[in-house]
DRENTOR-742726 format. One record per residue: residue in one letter; residue number from 1; x, y negated, z negated of N, C-alpha, C in turn. Coordinates in pm, 1 decimal, padded with zeros to 6 digits, always signed. Atoms other than C-alpha are relative to their C-alpha. Layout:
N
a,NUM,X,Y,Z,X,Y,Z,X,Y,Z
...
END
This chain:
81
m,1,-00025.1,-00076.5,-00134.1,-00390.2,-01937.7,-01153.7,-00200.6,+00019.3,+00002.8
s,2,+00149.3,+00050.4,-00013.3,-00792.4,-01886.4,-01081.8,-00043.0,+00147.7,+00042.5
t,3,+00057.5,-00120.6,-00109.7,-00988.8,-01567.5,-00977.6,+00003.8,+00074.7,+00100.4
a,4,+00018.0,+00005.6,-00103.9,-01032.1,-01628.8,-00633.0,+00169.7,+00096.1,+00009.0
q,5,-00157.7,-00022.0,-00003.4,-00609.5,-01576.6,-00643.6,+00058.5,+00129.9,-00024.1
l,6,+00060.9,-00137.9,+00067.1,-00633.6,-01255.8,-00858.1,-00016.1,+00088.4,+00111.1
q,7,+00025.2,-00103.1,-00137.0,-00837.8,-01092.8,-00618.8,+00065.2,-00016.5,+00131.2
a,8,-00065.7,+00018.7,-00186.1,-00669.7,-01237.1,-00258.7,+00151.7,+00099.2,-00092.5
l,9,-00138.4,-00071.8,+00008.1,-00322.8,-01013.2,-00455.2,-00075.0,+00093.5,+00001.0
v,10,+00092.5,-00114.4,-00036.3,-00556.3,-00730.1,-00524.0,-00032.2,+00046.2,+00171.1
d,11,+00026.0,-00040.8,-00180.6,-00738.4,-00750.7,-00165.8,+00104.4,+00050.8,+00087.2
r,12,-00142.6,+00017.3,-00142.3,-00388.9,-00740.5,+00016.1,+00046.9,+00166.2,-00060.3
v,13,-00042.1,-00187.2,+00033.8,-00278.0,-00363.7,-00217.6,-00114.6,+00052.7,+00087.7
h,14,+00106.5,-00079.7,-00075.3,-00657.8,-00221.5,-00085.0,-00004.6,-00004.7,+00093.4
r,15,-00061.3,+00075.1,-00098.2,-00569.2,-00391.4,+00227.0,+00056.7,+00105.0,+00127.1
n,16,-00100.1,-00050.0,-00026.4,-00225.3,-00237.8,+00258.9,-00073.9,+00223.9,+00048.9
e,17,-00027.0,-00156.4,+00063.4,-00349.5,+00125.4,+00116.5,-00100.8,+00027.6,+00189.1
r,18,+00113.7,-00085.5,-00115.6,-00686.0,+00145.4,+00376.6,+00070.3,-00032.7,+00147.8
d,19,-00136.4,-00002.2,-00083.3,-00405.6,+00038.5,+00673.0,+00061.9,+00132.8,+00063.7
w,20,-00096.6,-00134.0,-00025.5,-00180.0,+00319.1,+00599.9,-00128.0,+00122.2,+00052.6
e,21,+00056.1,-00110.4,+00005.1,-00480.7,+00543.2,+00549.5,-00055.0,+00034.3,+00188.4
d,22,+00002.8,-00003.1,-00124.5,-00603.5,+00451.0,+00891.0,+00056.1,+00048.3,+00101.2
t,23,-00158.3,-00071.7,-00086.1,-00296.3,+00505.7,+01072.4,+00040.4,+00173.2,+00009.6
f,24,+00022.2,-00179.0,-00017.1,-00283.4,+00829.0,+00915.2,-00082.1,+00082.8,+00066.6
r,25,+00100.8,-00083.6,-00002.2,-00605.7,+00953.8,+00983.2,+00025.7,+00009.3,+00228.0
e,26,-00011.6,-00011.7,-00186.7,-00530.1,+00825.0,+01416.3,+00080.9,+00050.3,+00079.4
c,27,-00170.2,-00127.9,-00064.0,-00126.0,+00992.1,+01408.3,-00062.6,+00126.1,+00040.6
l,28,+00038.5,-00100.6,+00013.2,-00285.6,+01272.4,+01270.4,-00123.4,+00112.8,-00031.4
p,29,+00158.4,-00077.2,-00063.6,-00566.2,+01482.0,+01393.7,-00035.8,+00083.4,-00133.0
s,30,+00063.0,-00088.1,+00086.3,-00575.9,+01748.1,+01111.3,+00100.4,-00064.7,-00186.2
y,31,-00015.2,+00056.4,+00153.9,-00495.5,+01453.6,+00766.1,-00116.2,+00039.8,-00055.0
d,32,+00118.2,-00037.0,+00013.3,-00739.4,+01558.3,+00557.2,+00069.8,-00086.0,-00161.2
p,33,-00074.5,-00012.9,+00128.3,-00615.9,+01371.5,+00217.3,-00048.1,+00017.4,-00133.6
d,34,+00023.8,-00111.1,+00087.2,-00840.9,+01540.2,+00002.3,+00003.4,+00140.6,-00037.5
d,35,-00026.0,-00097.0,+00059.5,-00748.0,+01820.8,+00011.5,+00073.5,+00088.2,-00071.7
p,36,-00121.4,-00006.8,+00138.8,-00570.7,+01958.1,-00268.4,+00139.5,+00072.2,+00010.7
d,37,-00047.7,-00076.3,-00005.7,-00353.3,+02215.6,-00153.5,+00066.7,-00079.6,+00144.0
q,38,-00089.7,+00070.5,-00171.5,-00203.7,+02058.2,+00259.3,-00067.6,-00106.5,-00007.1
v,39,+00031.2,+00147.5,-00145.6,-00291.2,+01698.8,+00353.1,-00019.5,+00044.3,+00168.2
v,40,+00050.0,+00022.6,-00186.2,-00275.2,+01784.7,+00740.2,+00118.2,+00123.9,-00022.1
e,41,-00032.3,-00147.1,-00058.2,-00136.6,+02130.4,+00907.3,+00133.6,+00055.6,-00009.7
d,42,-00191.4,-00022.5,-00014.2,+00225.9,+02245.0,+00895.4,+00019.7,-00028.7,+00144.6
r,43,-00026.8,+00078.5,-00109.3,+00231.4,+02136.5,+01233.9,+00020.1,-00119.7,+00022.2
h,44,-00062.2,+00141.0,+00014.8,+00218.7,+01764.6,+01152.1,+00076.4,-00037.9,-00116.3
m,45,-00065.5,+00074.7,+00130.2,+00391.1,+01793.8,+00828.9,+00075.1,-00105.5,-00021.3
g,46,-00162.5,+00087.3,+00031.3,+00727.6,+01659.8,+00973.9,-00100.9,-00150.8,+00018.3
r,47,+00089.4,+00110.8,-00003.8,+00514.9,+01380.2,+01116.2,-00044.1,-00047.8,-00074.5
y,48,+00089.3,+00014.6,+00122.9,+00330.5,+01370.4,+00783.3,+00073.7,-00057.3,-00082.3
d,49,-00107.5,+00040.5,+00072.7,+00637.8,+01295.0,+00602.3,+00052.8,-00098.2,+00005.2
e,50,-00054.4,+00134.5,+00027.5,+00789.5,+01021.0,+00792.0,-00076.6,-00064.4,-00019.1
m,51,+00047.6,+00096.8,+00015.8,+00514.6,+00820.5,+00819.5,-00023.0,+00016.0,-00146.3
d,52,+00027.1,+00017.4,+00065.8,+00452.1,+00861.1,+00485.7,+00133.2,-00038.9,-00100.3
t,53,-00149.6,+00119.3,+00042.7,+00834.3,+00762.1,+00389.5,-00027.1,-00122.0,+00026.3
d,54,-00010.8,+00134.1,-00005.3,+00760.2,+00478.7,+00572.6,-00143.2,-00080.2,-00073.2
r,55,+00035.2,+00132.3,+00097.9,+00501.4,+00372.1,+00381.5,+00021.4,-00015.5,-00154.4
a,56,-00071.7,+00035.2,+00095.7,+00659.5,+00448.0,+00052.9,+00061.9,-00177.2,+00028.3
h,57,-00067.7,+00095.8,-00015.1,+00889.2,+00190.9,+00196.3,-00056.3,-00195.3,+00022.0
d,58,+00029.6,+00114.4,-00058.3,+00649.3,-00064.0,+00333.6,-00043.9,-00042.9,-00160.7
c,59,+00105.3,+00055.0,+00109.3,+00440.3,-00041.0,-00025.8,+00094.2,-00065.4,-00094.3
r,60,-00158.5,+00057.9,+00092.6,+00830.3,-00114.8,-00202.8,-00003.7,-00152.9,+00030.0
e,61,+00016.4,+00186.5,-00079.7,+00798.6,-00480.2,-00011.8,-00069.7,-00015.8,-00003.9
l,62,+00175.2,+00172.7,+00024.7,+00434.0,-00605.1,-00066.0,+00040.1,+00058.3,-00163.8
l,63,-00073.4,-00003.6,+00128.0,+00537.7,-00420.8,-00463.9,+00066.5,-00154.9,+00029.3
l,64,-00094.2,+00099.0,-00008.3,+00835.3,-00679.3,-00415.1,-00070.6,-00174.4,+00046.9
i,65,+00064.7,+00134.3,-00032.0,+00644.6,-00956.1,-00246.1,-00117.8,-00052.8,-00115.7
l,66,+00122.3,+00024.2,+00089.7,+00322.5,-00951.7,-00525.0,+00075.7,-00039.8,-00128.5
t,67,-00076.6,+00072.7,+00118.4,+00574.6,-00945.8,-00766.8,+00034.9,-00123.5,-00014.1
a,68,-00071.4,+00116.5,-00015.1,+00733.1,-01242.4,-00672.0,-00066.1,-00118.4,-00017.4
e,69,+00162.2,+00036.7,+00035.4,+00387.4,-01370.0,-00672.4,-00026.1,-00098.4,-00106.1
l,70,+00005.0,+00023.0,+00125.0,+00314.1,-01317.5,-00970.8,+00031.6,-00067.5,-00089.9
e,71,-00091.5,+00067.3,+00101.3,+00616.4,-01452.4,-01117.7,-00041.0,-00135.3,+00035.9
a,72,+00030.5,+00150.6,-00007.8,+00548.9,-01804.8,-00979.2,-00163.7,+00011.7,-00032.6
l,73,+00141.0,+00098.8,+00029.1,+00162.8,-01812.1,-01075.5,+00049.0,+00013.9,-00129.6
i,74,+00013.0,+00004.4,+00204.3,+00280.0,-01701.5,-01462.1,+00086.2,-00165.6,+00000.4
r,75,-00023.5,+00113.0,+00045.6,+00490.4,-01993.8,-01396.4,-00020.3,-00131.7,-00030.8
e,76,+00038.2,+00101.1,+00028.1,+00323.9,-02227.2,-01277.3,-00162.1,+00002.5,-00169.1
m,77,+00155.1,-00031.6,+00131.6,-00010.1,-02048.5,-01598.2,+00156.2,-00125.3,-00103.9
e,78,-00103.1,+00019.2,+00069.2,+00330.6,-02193.3,-01799.5,+00066.5,-00180.2,-00035.2
g,79,-00065.2,+00098.5,-00085.9,+00383.6,-02526.8,-01637.6,+00061.2,-00020.5,+00025.0
g,80,-00112.1,-00027.7,-00075.0,+00701.3,-02452.0,-01484.4,+00103.6,-00026.0,-00052.9
r,81,-00163.1,-00002.8,+00089.9,+00927.0,-02388.0,-01742.2,+00063.8,+00148.6,+00088.5
END
């Protein structure tokens, strides 16, 4: 396994997070992830909750994909055991 392969996995996670943050900003005008009390105004909270659920499912799928790829790389490093 090369450093580049590991970096590619890390980059996918960062890209996924950036894409979701961009989507929240586009769809929710009041979105502010840095607000410690409330990330969106009350009127946008329902849509935020739906989108956050979608993000959780998307992240779980990405985690499963990355886990499978890491397992394959571990097998490769161990010589195919």
